[in-house]
C-alpha positions as CSV (number, residue, x, y, z in Angstrom):
1,X,15.2,-10.8,106.9
2,X,14.1,-12.8,110.0
3,X,10.5,-13.8,110.1
4,X,8.9,-13.8,113.5
5,X,7.0,-17.0,114.2
6,X,5.2,-15.8,117.3
7,X,2.4,-13.3,117.6
8,X,3.6,-10.2,119.5
9,X,0.1,-9.7,120.9
10,X,0.2,-13.2,122.3
11,X,3.5,-12.6,123.9
12,X,2.1,-9.4,125.5
13,X,-0.4,-11.7,127.4
14,X,2.6,-13.5,128.9
15,X,4.9,-10.5,129.4
16,X,2.7,-7.3,129.8
17,X,5.5,-4.8,129.0
18,X,6.0,-4.3,125.3
19,X,9.5,-2.9,125.6
20,X,10.6,-5.6,128.0
21,X,10.0,-8.4,125.6
22,X,12.9,-7.6,123.1
23,X,15.3,-7.0,126.0
24,X,14.2,-10.2,127.8
25,X,14.6,-12.3,124.5
26,X,18.1,-10.6,123.8
27,X,19.4,-11.1,127.2
28,X,18.3,-14.6,127.3
29,X,20.0,-15.2,123.8
30,X,23.2,-13.7,125.2
31,X,23.1,-15.9,128.3
32,X,22.6,-19.0,125.9
33,X,25.5,-18.0,123.8
34,X,27.8,-17.6,126.9
35,X,26.7,-21.1,128.2
36,X,27.3,-22.7,124.8
37,X,30.7,-21.0,124.4
38,X,31.8,-22.3,127.8
39,X,30.8,-25.9,126.7
40,X,32.8,-25.4,123.5
41,X,29.8,-25.4,121.3
42,X,28.9,-22.9,118.5
43,X,25.4,-21.7,117.6
44,X,24.1,-19.1,115.2
45,X,22.6,-16.0,116.9
46,X,19.4,-16.4,114.9
47,X,18.9,-19.9,116.4
48,X,19.6,-18.6,119.9
49,X,17.1,-15.8,119.4
50,X,14.5,-18.3,118.1
51,X,15.1,-20.6,121.0
52,X,15.0,-17.6,123.7
53,X,11.6,-16.6,122.0
54,X,10.3,-20.1,122.6
55,X,11.3,-20.0,126.2
56,X,9.6,-16.6,126.6
57,X,6.5,-17.7,124.7
58,X,6.4,-21.1,126.8
59,X,6.8,-19.0,130.0
60,X,10.0,-20.8,130.9
61,X,11.8,-17.5,131.3
62,X,10.2,-14.7,133.3
63,X,11.3,-11.1,134.4
64,X,13.1,-11.4,137.7
65,X,11.8,-8.1,139.4
66,X,8.4,-7.8,137.8
67,X,7.2,-5.7,140.8
68,X,9.8,-3.0,139.9
69,X,8.4,-3.0,136.3
70,X,4.9,-2.3,137.7
71,X,6.3,0.8,139.6
72,X,7.7,2.2,136.3
73,X,4.5,1.8,134.4
74,X,2.8,5.3,134.2
75,X,-0.9,5.7,135.1
76,X,-2.5,7.6,132.4
77,X,-5.9,9.2,132.9
């Protein structure tokens, strides 16, 4: 089983949408895999996931249309 090295609550401070974090990490890992395949390199998916989590945690990767995400967030009273 893969052990998460980052605190999810700390990641929520950087990306305030809890369901967007796994999607963002997964999409970034896919992109990294495609880039490395084009260069003829091979990396394990777990390493790519770890690297993409580091990028999200370090705020190197952000959600492109965050304003649209704010529109989807419901207002609960």
